[in-house]
N, C-alpha and C positions, 0 to 999 in steps of 0.2 A: 863410566857411563858409556854405553855403546853409541857409536856415531850414527846419526840419522842420515841415511844416504838418499832419502826420498827428495825429489825435486819439488819445491813449492810452486804451485800454479801461479802464473802472473795474474795480477789483479785485473778484474774485468774492466773493459773500457767504459767509462761513464760519459754519456751524452744526455743532457737534460731535455725535458719536454720542450722547454723554451727554445733550446738550440735546434731541435728537430723542426719546430714550427718555423724558425728563421730560415732553415735550409729549404723547407717546402716553399716558402714565399720566393726565395731566390731561384729555386728550380723552375717554378712556374713562369717567372719573369724571363729566365734564360730560354725556356721552351718557346715562349711567344716571340722573343727576339729572333731566334734562329728560324722559326717557321715563317716569319715575315718575308723571307727571301725565297720561299718555296710556293708552288701553286697550292691552292686549297685542296684538301682531300688526301694529301700524302699521309698525314697522321695528325690526330687531334692534339692540341697543346696539353690538355689534361693527361693524355696517354704518354706523351713525351716526358712531361714532368714526373709522372709516376715511374717511368723507366729510369730517370735520373735518380730518383729517391731509392729505387731498388738497388741501383749500383752503389749508392752511399751506404745503405743498410748492410750490404754484403761484406763491406770492408770497414767495420767500425773503427779499427785502429787508424786507417788512412783518413777516415772522415774526422776523427779526433785531431789528427795532425793538421788537417786543413783548417779546422776551427781555431786551433792554437796559433797557426802560422800566419793566416791571412786576415786582412781587414775585410770589411763588407765588399769593397771594390775588388779585392783579390778573389774572393769567393764567387762573385758574379762572373769574373773573367774565366775562372776555372770551370764553372758549371756551363758557361756558354760553349767552351771547348768540348765538353762532354756532350752537350746537346747537338753540336755540329756533327760529331762522329755518329751519334745515334740517328740523326736525320739522314745522313748519308747511307747508313745501313738500311733504313726503311726504304729509301729510294732504290737501292740495289735489289732489295727483296721484291719490290713492286716490279722492277724490270724483269727479274727472273720468273716471277709467277704469272705476270700478265702480258709481258712482251710489249709494254708501253713505256714511253718516256715521260718524265715529269718536269722537263725544263720549261721555264717561263722566262720572259724578258727580264724580270727582276733577278731570277737566279743566274741567268747568263751574265748580266751586269756584275753581280757579286763575284762570279768566277773570274771575270776579266779584271776586276779591281784587285783580286788576289794574285793576278799574274798568270793564272792557269791558262795554258794554251798559247800564251804570248811570250812570257819571259822564260827563256831556256832554263831548265832545271827547277822550275817552280814546283813541279810534282815529279818525284822520282819514280821510275818504273820499278814495281815490286810485285811479288806474287804471294798469295795466301797459301797455307799448307795444302789446300785441295787443288792448287794449280791455277786458280783464277786470279785475275788482276785485282788489285785493291780498287775500291770505289773511286778514290781520288784520281787514280791513273785512268780509269775508264772514262771519267768526265773530261780529263785532259785530252785523251785520245779523240773523244767525240768532238770537242771544241776545236782541236787542231785540224781535224779532217774538214770540218765546216769552214774554217778560216781559209783553207786551201781552195775552196770552191766559191766563196762569196765574191761578189763583184769587186773589182780593183778599188773603186772609189770607197766602198764600205770598209774593205780591209785597211786602206790607208787611213781612214778616219779613226778606226779602232786602234791601230798602231800608234797614231799620234796622240790619242787620248789615254790609252792604257799601257802602251809599250814602255820598255825600260828607258827609251830615249825618244825625244820628239823627232819626228821625221824631218829631214832637211828639205824634202821635196813637197811637203804638205804642211800648210799652215795650221793654226789652231782651228779645229773643226767646231762648227756651231752645234748647239744642243740638238737642233733638228737633224743635222747630219749624223750625230752620234745615235740618236734615237732610232732613226731609220736603219742604220747599220746594225744595231742590236736586234731590231725586229727581223731583219733579213738573216742574221746569224742564228737567231732562235728558230726560225722556220727551217733552216738547213740542218741544224743540229738535231732537231726532233725527227726530221725525215731520215737522216742518216742513222740515228739510234734505232728507229723503228725497223729500218731495213736490216741493220746489223743483228738486231734481236731476232728477226724472222729467220735470217740465214743460219744463225747459230742455234736455232731451236729453243729460243727463250732461255738460254743458259748464260752464265757469266762468260766473260771473254776467255778464249782458249789460251 
């Protein structure tokens, strides 16, 4: 009997309607969670959730693996990370197209809590294939530049609150001091980003 040298096709990945519905619910929740730190108007939660679902549909094998490997909590965390990346991409697209910044006091606080612009090495410098900086580094650069210009009392309050170590020369700042410092930093970072966008012709960082 001749050998059959044909290669059998791998079985199609099976994801049930109930599992897709579950993923849609988690995707929408992840989109709302991420967009709560951005100003309104960046992207609608429904659109961000749809983008998350498109990403899952494009890679059914990976999606099957997520469903098999993670609990509901793990899936929420994974989709929140995906939502984070997609929201950053939307912000960078808006910067390129409109030359406007989308920082808010809520967003600046979230970046400070992540250590961006304060903790050395929190965001590594890297470039995309087209030569532009990644979105994360662009934000770190904007925040670092603003921190260099903000009033000393505001910088000290931010370092004491969000820095890797509490300052020895500055006691624990009050909530009012931190709020005022974040407002001042937000004002600066938006002005610097707008000026940078205008000077570089509304393109990504060189």
